[in-house]
Residue, then its C-alpha position, 0 to 999 in steps of 0.5 A: m386143154k382144147t374144148n370144142y363147142r357145137l351149136f345145135v339148132t332144132y326147128n319144126m317142120v313147116i307144112l305147106t300145101t300145093s296151092t300157088d296162093a300166098q302161104s305164110f309161116k313163122v320162124i325165129p331167125r338169128s336176126a330180124e331183117s326187113s329184106v331177105t333171100f329165100e332159097l328152096t331146095d327140093k330134096s328129091k331132085r336136089t335142085t335149089s331155086a330162089v323164091s320171092v318172099s316178104v317178111t314181117n318181124s314182130n316179138g322175135y318172130m319172122t313171118v315169111t309169106g310167099s307163093f311156093s310151087l310145091i309137089e304133094g308128098r315131097f320134102y324141101s329144105f330152105a334157107i333164109k339169108n341176109g346177104s350171104v349169111i344164113i339167119y334161118r334154116g328149116s324144112i318144109f313138107c308139102t301136103d294137102q291133107t288137113n287132118f293132122n291129128t291122124f296124119d303120119v309122115h312115117s306111115g307104114e314105115y315102122t312095124t310093131e311086134n305084138t306076139y309077146d305077152n310081156d311075161f318074164v321069169i326072174i331067177w333068184e339065187k341065194 
């Protein structure tokens, strides 16, 4: 009997700003490396570029620090590599908004129907 196993990795989206100053975020990589390659892909343009970053490792977390040239409202994907091996893959959303409690990426995308009153009828037969 052949069994197929799939590895499902979940990750949180990193939120960065349009600032060209150094920004940092933490990830949990597959391995702790002191020197990595950071590839950033703009999902709108489908272009990939290498970004110079520095990393520090502590208690299983890798802190990535770099100067990113991002555009407001865009989504990016990134890969952190040790040579040709990907040790972390994630997503970035760029926004200068700071009130995250009321921020919704999908604002206006979903609508709710509130014309129903939730009354229902149960038909019972003996």
